[in-house]
N, C-alpha and C positions, 0 to 999 in steps of 0.2 A: 716511681722514678723522681729523684729530687730535681728541683729547678736548677738549671745551670746557665750562667751568664758568661759568655766568652768574649772579651773585648776584641775589637777588630785589629788593634795595633796601629790604627791610623788616628786621625785627629778626633774622631768620635765614632760611635757605632759599636754595637755588640750583637752577638748571635745568641738567641735564647732557646734552649731545649729543655725537655722534662716537663712540659705543660701541654695539655690537650685543649685547644681552643674550640673544639666542637662541643665542649661541655661548659656549663656555667662555672665561673671562677669564684672561689671562696674569698672572703675579705682578706685573709692573711696573704693569699697569693697575689691579689690585686695590689696590696700594700708593698709586697716584695717587688713586683714588676714596676710599680710606680717609682720606687727608689732607684731601680736600675735605669729606668727611663730618664730620670732627672740627672743621674750620673753620666750616662752615655749618650743621651739626647736622641739617638736613633736605635731602635730595637728591631731585629729581624727574627722572625719565627719560621724556621724551615719545616717542611713536611707536615703541613697543616691542611688536611683535606676538609675544608670548611665551605659553607655556602653563605648566602647573603644574610640569613637569619643569624648565623654565628657572628658575622662581621658587625651587625647592628648590636648584638648583645655585648660584644667586646667593647665597642665604642661607648655604650651606656655605662659600662663598668668604670670607665675612666673620666666620666664627667658629663655625659649626655651629648646630644647632637648640636653642632654649631650650625649657623645659618650659612647656606651655600647659595649665593647669588650667581646669576649668569650661566649656570649649568642646569640643564633639564635633568631631572632624576630618571633612572631607568624605569621601565614600566612596572607598576605595582609597588613601587617604593617611594618614599618621600625624601629620604636622606642619603641615598646612594647614587653616585654619578659614575658613568663609565668613562674612563680615560682610555681612549681607543684610537688605533690607527690601523687601517686596512692594508693588506699586502701591496696593493697597487696604488696607494694614496701618494699624491705628489705635493700636497700642501706643505707649507713650512712646518717644521716640527713644533708641536705644542709645548709651551713652558720651557723653552730652551735657555731662557735668561734667569739669572739668580733672582730669587724672591722668597718672601715668607707669605704663606697663604693668607689672603684676604686681610692684609695689614691695613687696608683702607677702612675697615669697619671700626665702630666705636669700641666694640668688645670683640677683637679678633679671636679666632679659635686658638685654643691652647696647643692643639696638635692635629695631625692628619694621619689617617690609616689608609693603606693601599693593600688590597688583596689580589694576588696573582690569579688571573683567569686564563689568559693565553699569553705565554711567554715565548718570544722568538729564541732560536738556538744560538744566536749571536747578537751582540749589541744591546742597546736599550738600558744601559746602566743609569742609575740616578746618582748624582753628585750632591753631597751635603757639606756645607762649610760652617764650621764651629765659630760662632760669633763671640763667644766668651774668649776663646783663644785669640781671635782677631783683635779684640779690645786689649787684652792683657799683654800682647806682644808690642804694643805701642809704648814709646817713652813718655815720661810725665808731661813734657811740653806738648806732644801730640795729643795726649789724652785731654789736656786742658783746652785744646782747640775745639774738641768735639763735645765735651762732657755736658754742657748746658744747652746744646742746640735742640730745637723742637722742629721735627720734620712734618711736612705737609704731604699727606698720603691721598691718593685717588686711584680709581680704576679706569680713568678715562683713556689712557694710552692703549690698553688692551681691549676694553669692553664697551667703550662708547660706540655709537653707530658708525662713526668714521674711524674707529680704532683698528688695531691689528686683527681682531676677530670679528670685526663689523661687516658691513655690507660688501666690502671688497674681497672678503675671505670666502672663496668658493671651493667646493669639492671636499670639504672636511667631513669625516665620518662622526666626529664628536658632536653632540647636540649642545652647542654654545648659544646662549641667548643674550646678545648685546642689548643695551638699552640706555636711555638718557639718565637713568639712575647712576650710571658710572661717572657722571660729571661731578658728583658730590665730593667734598673734601673732608678730611679728618686729620687731626693732629695727634702725634705721639712723640715722646722724648726719643731722640736719636739713640741715646744710650741709657735705656731703662735698667732698673734692677729686676731680675727675674722674680716674678711674684711668689714663687715657692722656695727658691734657694737664696734669693737676695744677691746673686752673682751678677755683676755688670756685664753687658755685652751690647753690640750693635743690634738694632732691630730694623729689619727689612733693608731695602736698598733701592737704587735708581730704577725707575720703572713704575713701581707702586709709590715711590716717593717722587713728588714732582716739584718740590721746593723746600726752602728752609725759612722759617719765620725770621723776619728782620734782616734777611739778605736779599739784595737785588737778584733777579732771576738768573742773569748770566753768571754771577758769582756763585749762586747756589748750585747750578748745574755743574760748573767746573769743580766745585768741592765734591759733589756727589759722584762725578765720574772718577775723580782721583780716589775717593773712598771705595768705590765699587771694585776697582782693581786690587785694592788691599784686602777687602773682605773675602774675595775669592782666591786669594793666593794659595798655591798648592800646599803649603805647610799647614793650612787650616782645613784641608779637604779630606773627606772620606768618600771613596768610590764604592758604591753598593752595586753588586752584581746579583741580578734577580735569578731565582730558581722557580720552577713550577711548584705549586702548593705552598707558597710563601706569603706571609703577611708581614708588612713593615709598618711601624708607627714612628713618628718623629715629633719633636718638640719645636713648634714654630717660634717659640720665644727664645730659642737657643741657636737654631741653625737656619741658614738659607739652603735652598735646594734648587736644582735644575735638571731637566731631562737631557739625555744624549741620544743620538741616533745610532747608525751603523747596523740597522736590521732591515734594510731595503729588501722588498720582496717577501717579507714575512709579516704576519699579522701580530699585533700586540694589544692586549686589553687588560686593564686592572680596574677593580671596583674601589671607589673612594668614599670615605666618610670623613667628616671633621669632628674633632672633639671640642666641645664648648669651652669658652673661657673659664679659667679656674675660679670657683666661687669661694674657696677657702674652707670648704667643708671636708 
């Protein structure tokens, strides 16, 4: 069966069929999938009855494992974390704000993979916002306002001991490990060129970005709040609806993402890996 890539018809995203991820991928198929990934930014692979070994093999095919701080891996694995919420859980929804995974690292992951383990019958969609489109929709004067800014990134707001997922976060089924390491900072251009395509786009957003170099903090936060509303505008968003036996991969350099709820009373679990920063090879 030939590989088929069907665009979502929304701001990004495509559905991929004609490939069996329970088997090793040959180099030609990996190259074809990578080209589709760079074009559509989010790829969904339905009807894939795969396990953790297959998820790890798939991740390695696209660049190796990224470094995942603040999550404990599942038993017996070093590079897989469980994104889990129990049916009776009442803690605030995990990852409900727009973000790009681990943007506070010096070499953030190129992508993220999520494999469906337990999918509720309703709700739990993941939203993706195309940051190339968000940039390109601005007028020249607005682009000039942002083009040369350097953002200060940090994990302190979510993952410091006093952060969102710190000591005050009780009753959560996910194994999150806050630490003082979250206080570190890292800078990245606010509007970098994608390292593989060269296309400009916003990188990350308020939350993991805590300031702008050269701007007073009040001015920086005001700018970031204004920008965050633009980055998540509906015209840039793809709503992904999960299915059992589905794997999804996305490009952290192109899109923001956030979780949604609506599945109260149902359990939800996905297994997650990150794809290491692109090496150019």
